[in-house]
Phi, psi and omega in degrees: 000135183291163187302344186229024190298314191278343183294323181246005183303319178296327179302319180275347177295316184202129181267099187192168172165236193275352177289140179285154178232136180241130182291148178289143179269003182292113181287136174063024180296138179282120181265139181289160180298130184295319181299322178292317179301314182296316180297315180295321180293316179298320178296317180297322182294335180298333183263355181290131181251343179201161179192157170261144183216157166232151182216141178218128175256145176232115186094184182261123179251121183305131177079006183240122183263000186270137172260317178203151179212151168211132182177197182235143183230140179216151175283344182282166177097017179129173182303329182260003181076190182214164179201158176206153178164202179232159179178180175236126179211158179264127182220122180062031179083003180241146176275120182247130177238127181167210183257154175225151173223127177242122179211136186060232176251024186241135176250132175240137177234144177230120180277191180300332179231158178081182181262191179289142177240133176283125184277130179303149182304324182299324180271320183295336179294343179259008185257314172157150173247105186288351179299336180292331186300309183259007177288119182302333183269346182233338193264216188302318181301318180290321181296317179292314182291341183273358182294141181249151179051048181293147179220130176279115186269321186190167170255122186228168178256125179239104180058035179088004180244132179291137182213156174259131178271121182237130178245160179177182178259137179246110183291153180305323183299333180284345184252340189297334177293337181255323185220087183301338182282352182296133179243117176085175180282164180229166175258130184240143173229124180242145170246109185255136183309129183289329181246161176078226188272006181064031178298144178290133178258330190196153176197164177217132177242128181248127182270164184305328182273004178099348178294149180227156171234126181235136184215152171239153179230133180207177178050044182296132177065016171282149184302134177230127178242126179235125179234147178299144177300146180290000000 
């Protein structure tokens, strides 16, 4: 497993999260076909090069050491891309809260005190490879496109943006490229932009044991610069 796989694996599992959603009051509104929405969204995600995200896990997710994250991710900065932000994650049996920087094949962490520390390869290999997130063959595009029996439930407002709520089943095979520890199928809910390219705004993935991963996605394709700590 590459050095940064688990830090953002949940990010690509489901783009979804803490933003509130309000149902449309439009009576009898015609909802678009879910399969078409999912296909268009997956296609749009293939071209995304950067994004801002938030992530929250509830419960224990197999193979995932992250509790919460917020930051920026980009395909630029090397073959595996780069990322920076803040979060809470378990590393070496300890809960670490602070800042992170991922660049090249190197992970840097900064706790509540002191400066950034370069994480040894032995430990960083269990934290995450962010290249999977925006990788069309392993990441968000595959996760969205892999949903089965999709159904358009409603038109809702997500952070002031109109979106279609789509639910469905997400097979284990759609997640293993990102999170090998996942056991069994999951239930997925996506909020896809109602206008434009149908980019995902929000999503929630529920695992068989009741654990969930919730994430939001915003500022798509806005410039992101990540540099190694001095």
